[in-house]
C-alpha positions as CSV (number, residue, x, y, z in Angstrom):
1,M,-0.2,0.2,0.3
2,A,0.9,3.5,-0.8
3,S,3.0,5.6,2.2
4,D,0.4,8.7,0.9
5,G,-2.6,5.7,1.7
6,T,-4.8,4.6,-1.6
7,V,-7.3,7.1,-2.6
8,I,-11.1,6.0,-2.2
9,T,-12.4,6.3,-4.8
10,P,-16.2,4.6,-6.4
11,S,-13.9,2.1,-8.0
12,V,-12.3,0.9,-5.3
13,L,-14.9,0.1,-3.1
14,R,-16.7,-1.6,-5.7
15,D,-13.7,-3.9,-5.3
16,W,-14.6,-4.2,-1.9
17,P,-18.0,-4.5,-1.4
18,L,-20.4,-4.5,1.9
19,P,-22.2,-7.9,3.4
20,G,-25.5,-7.6,1.0
21,I,-28.7,-6.6,3.5
22,E,-31.0,-9.3,1.9
23,G,-33.1,-10.7,4.1
24,G,-35.5,-9.6,7.4
25,K,-34.1,-7.2,10.2
26,E,-32.6,-9.3,12.1
27,A,-30.7,-10.5,8.9
28,R,-29.5,-7.1,9.1
29,G,-27.8,-6.6,12.6
30,R,-28.9,-4.5,15.7
31,A,-26.8,-1.6,16.1
32,I,-26.8,-0.5,19.7
33,V,-26.3,3.5,20.3
34,V,-24.9,4.9,23.5
35,G,-24.5,8.7,25.1
36,G,-25.7,11.1,25.0
37,S,-26.3,14.7,27.8
38,V,-29.7,16.6,29.2
39,Q,-27.9,18.9,27.5
40,N,-27.1,17.1,23.9
41,P,-30.0,14.6,22.7
42,G,-29.4,15.9,19.1
43,A,-26.0,13.9,18.5
44,I,-27.6,10.0,19.3
45,I,-30.2,10.3,17.6
46,L,-27.8,11.7,14.0
47,A,-26.1,8.4,15.3
48,A,-29.3,6.4,15.1
49,E,-30.4,7.4,12.0
50,A,-27.4,7.3,11.0
51,A,-26.9,3.6,11.4
52,L,-30.8,2.7,10.3
53,R,-29.8,5.0,6.8
54,A,-26.4,2.7,6.7
55,G,-28.8,-0.8,6.5
56,A,-29.0,-1.5,10.4
57,G,-31.9,-3.8,10.5
58,K,-32.6,-2.9,13.7
59,A,-31.5,0.6,16.4
60,Q,-31.0,0.1,20.0
61,V,-30.9,3.6,21.9
62,V,-29.7,4.3,25.6
63,A,-29.8,7.7,26.7
64,P,-30.2,10.1,29.7
65,E,-33.3,9.6,31.1
66,P,-35.0,12.4,31.0
67,V,-34.3,12.7,26.9
68,A,-35.0,9.7,26.0
69,I,-38.8,9.9,25.2
70,P,-37.7,12.8,22.8
71,V,-35.5,11.2,22.0
72,A,-37.7,8.2,21.1
73,V,-40.3,9.5,19.3
74,A,-36.8,11.8,17.1
75,V,-36.4,7.8,15.1
76,P,-39.5,6.2,16.1
77,E,-37.6,3.3,14.7
78,A,-35.5,3.2,17.2
79,M,-36.1,1.3,20.7
80,V,-35.4,4.0,24.0
81,Q,-34.0,3.1,27.1
82,G,-34.1,6.0,29.7
83,G,-30.6,5.5,32.0
84,P,-28.6,7.3,35.5
85,V,-27.9,10.7,34.4
86,T,-25.4,12.4,36.6
87,A,-25.3,16.1,38.3
88,S,-23.9,17.3,35.2
89,G,-27.0,16.1,32.2
90,D,-24.8,13.6,30.2
91,L,-25.7,9.2,30.7
92,A,-23.9,7.9,33.7
93,A,-21.5,4.9,34.4
94,E,-25.0,3.3,36.1
95,A,-26.4,3.1,33.0
96,S,-23.9,0.1,32.3
97,T,-26.8,-2.0,33.6
98,Q,-29.5,-1.4,30.7
99,V,-26.4,-1.2,28.3
100,A,-25.7,-5.4,30.0
101,T,-28.9,-6.4,28.9
102,L,-28.7,-5.3,25.4
103,C,-25.6,-6.2,23.5
104,P,-26.0,-9.4,23.5
105,E,-27.9,-9.8,20.7
106,A,-25.9,-6.5,18.9
107,E,-23.2,-7.1,16.7
108,A,-22.0,-3.2,17.2
109,T,-22.3,-0.8,20.1
110,L,-21.2,3.4,19.5
111,I,-19.9,5.1,22.9
112,G,-20.1,8.4,22.5
113,P,-21.8,10.8,20.9
114,G,-23.4,13.6,22.4
115,L,-21.4,13.4,26.4
116,L,-20.3,16.7,27.2
117,D,-18.0,15.3,30.4
118,S,-15.0,14.6,29.7
119,D,-14.5,14.1,34.2
120,T,-17.5,10.9,34.0
121,A,-17.2,10.0,30.5
122,P,-14.2,7.8,31.1
123,E,-16.5,6.2,33.7
124,L,-19.6,5.3,31.3
125,V,-17.3,3.9,29.2
126,A,-14.8,1.6,31.3
127,A,-18.2,0.6,32.6
128,C,-19.6,-0.1,29.0
129,V,-17.2,-1.8,27.4
130,P,-17.3,-5.1,29.0
131,H,-19.6,-6.3,28.4
132,V,-19.2,-5.6,24.4
133,E,-18.8,-9.1,22.9
134,T,-19.3,-7.6,19.0
135,L,-18.1,-4.5,17.1
136,L,-17.2,-1.7,19.3
137,V,-16.8,2.2,18.0
138,L,-15.7,5.4,20.1
139,D,-15.9,8.9,19.1
140,A,-16.5,12.5,20.8
141,L,-14.9,12.2,24.9
142,A,-15.2,8.5,25.0
143,L,-12.3,8.6,23.3
144,A,-11.1,10.1,27.8
145,W,-10.8,6.7,28.1
146,V,-8.3,6.0,26.0
147,T,-6.2,9.0,26.3
148,P,-5.0,7.7,29.9
149,D,-3.8,4.9,28.5
150,H,-3.5,3.2,25.1
151,S,-3.8,-0.4,26.0
152,R,-6.9,-0.3,27.3
153,L,-8.3,-1.5,23.3
154,H,-6.0,-4.3,23.4
155,D,-8.9,-6.5,24.0
156,F,-11.1,-4.8,21.5
157,A,-8.2,-5.6,18.4
158,G,-9.7,-6.4,15.1
159,R,-13.2,-5.6,16.7
160,C,-13.6,-2.1,17.4
161,V,-13.3,1.3,15.2
162,I,-12.2,4.8,17.2
163,S,-13.0,8.9,15.1
164,P,-11.3,11.2,16.9
165,N,-11.7,14.5,15.5
166,I,-8.1,16.4,14.8
167,D,-8.5,18.3,18.5
168,E,-10.0,14.7,20.4
169,L,-6.9,13.1,18.1
170,A,-3.7,15.5,19.2
171,I,-5.5,15.6,22.8
172,I,-5.4,11.8,23.3
173,L,-1.4,11.5,21.8
174,G,-0.8,14.1,23.9
175,E,1.2,16.7,20.8
176,D,0.1,18.9,19.0
177,R,-2.4,20.2,17.6
178,D,-0.7,21.8,14.8
179,A,1.5,19.2,14.4
180,V,-1.0,16.8,14.7
181,E,-2.8,18.0,11.9
182,A,0.0,19.2,9.2
183,A,0.9,15.8,9.3
184,Q,-1.5,13.3,10.9
185,H,-2.0,10.6,7.9
186,E,1.8,9.8,9.9
187,A,-0.8,10.4,13.7
188,V,-3.6,8.0,13.5
189,A,-1.0,5.4,12.0
190,R,0.4,6.2,15.2
191,L,-2.5,6.1,17.1
192,A,-3.4,2.5,15.4
193,K,0.1,1.0,16.2
194,A,-0.7,2.3,19.9
195,T,-4.2,0.8,20.6
196,G,-4.3,-1.9,18.0
197,V,-7.4,-1.1,16.8
198,V,-8.6,0.8,13.1
199,V,-7.9,4.3,13.5
200,T,-10.0,7.3,11.3
201,S,-10.1,10.6,11.8
202,G,-9.8,13.7,9.1
203,G,-11.3,17.4,7.6
204,A,-10.3,18.9,3.9
205,T,-9.5,15.0,4.0
206,T,-10.0,11.8,5.7
207,W,-6.9,9.2,6.5
208,I,-8.0,5.4,7.9
209,A,-5.1,3.2,9.4
210,T,-4.8,-0.1,10.2
211,P,-2.4,-1.7,13.1
212,D,-0.7,-3.3,10.7
213,G,0.9,-0.1,8.8
214,D,-2.4,-0.8,5.8
215,L,-3.3,3.6,4.5
216,W,-6.4,5.2,3.1
217,R,-6.3,8.3,2.9
218,G,-10.8,10.1,1.8
219,E,-10.5,13.7,0.1
220,G,-15.1,14.7,-0.3
221,G,-16.8,16.2,1.6
222,G,-16.4,19.9,2.0
223,P,-15.8,22.6,4.7
224,G,-19.3,21.5,4.6
225,L,-18.6,19.0,7.0
226,G,-16.8,21.0,9.4
227,V,-20.8,21.5,11.3
228,S,-22.6,20.0,14.9
229,G,-23.6,16.6,14.3
230,S,-21.7,16.0,11.6
231,G,-19.0,13.2,13.6
232,D,-21.2,11.9,14.7
233,V,-23.6,11.5,11.3
234,K,-19.7,9.6,10.4
235,A,-19.9,7.4,14.0
236,G,-24.0,6.5,13.2
237,I,-22.7,5.8,9.1
238,I,-20.0,2.7,10.7
239,L,-22.2,2.3,13.4
240,G,-24.5,0.9,10.8
241,L,-22.1,-1.0,8.1
242,C,-20.7,-3.5,11.3
243,A,-23.5,-4.1,12.0
244,R,-24.6,-5.5,9.0
245,G,-22.1,-7.5,8.5
246,A,-18.7,-5.4,7.6
247,D,-15.6,-5.8,9.2
248,P,-14.3,-2.6,11.4
249,V,-11.5,-2.1,8.6
250,Q,-14.2,-2.5,6.0
251,A,-16.3,-0.1,7.9
252,A,-14.3,2.9,8.6
253,V,-13.0,3.1,4.3
254,W,-17.3,2.6,3.6
255,G,-18.6,5.3,6.2
256,S,-15.7,7.7,5.7
257,Y,-16.2,7.5,2.0
258,L,-19.9,7.7,2.5
259,H,-20.1,10.9,4.7
260,G,-17.6,12.7,2.0
261,A,-19.8,11.6,-1.0
262,I,-23.1,12.9,1.6
263,G,-21.3,16.5,1.7
264,G,-20.1,16.4,-1.4
265,R,-24.2,15.5,-2.6
266,L,-25.4,18.9,-0.2
267,A,-22.9,21.3,-1.5
268,S,-24.6,20.6,-4.6
269,E,-27.8,21.7,-3.5
270,Y,-27.2,24.5,-1.5
271,G,-23.4,25.2,-1.3
272,P,-20.3,25.1,-0.2
273,Y,-21.8,25.4,3.6
274,G,-25.2,25.5,5.8
275,F,-25.4,22.5,5.5
276,L,-27.8,20.8,8.6
277,S,-26.1,17.7,10.2
278,R,-29.8,16.5,10.6
279,E,-30.3,16.8,6.2
280,L,-27.4,14.0,6.1
281,P,-28.1,10.5,7.3
282,G,-31.6,11.0,4.3
283,E,-28.5,11.3,1.8
284,I,-26.6,7.8,3.0
285,P,-28.7,5.7,1.0
286,R,-28.3,7.6,-2.7
287,A,-24.9,8.4,-1.3
288,L,-24.8,4.0,-1.3
289,L,-26.6,3.2,-4.6
290,E,-24.4,5.9,-6.3
291,V,-21.1,3.4,-5.7
292,G,-23.0,0.7,-7.0
293,R,-23.7,-1.3,-3.9
């Protein structure tokens, strides 16, 4: 593989087709979204819808109890369970009880969207991940659990994707943000090797790295994707692809491409910026259709 990464194109993806979605909803996999806060329930809504739009057969959400009913109304296709809340309004670590009941029948679990308290988020992740025996996706403040000890993810080798933005990537690595941004592909590769899991991160260019040194580069998207909630949609896409049977590498590569492609679709309609993250999930099926899958 080229040192600057294999460019992700529709041709590359067509040669690496996703698992089919024949059969009923059970055959297409169950996706769980864990996270949210009283102040930011929208992130889990975006992630859950994106997972379904990417092909997951079922979506289940563990959300803070005060916002569980609004989340269920916003995503009527999902089953939503309310969990305990911290003093700051985040989903509390005790919600692992709900996670433990759901995970045995799930193909993939996403933890992190909508969490706002960096002090309590690692406690939630630490309490939940022992119950995840299938594929795991970590995003947003869930990554604070990884920062002190990259080896915490070693038990998830081969079944995990983490999706830090540039700021989060620098924090996890303990490196200068500008230096990370200037050589982001190298930073992503270092983190993949240190954690033993697949890492995807990017701005105008998205990079995906594996612990074995494989590297992909996605050039799609544009400035319009730099908006609140966009990363939650990307994490949801990856979750949905994992739920329907993609392995972590394929889900990260396809998910990064689709995220950029739907940004491009909306930019052609609205202009380079000004569209909203809530408008992204609806474009996922059409982006998949354009690739030919």
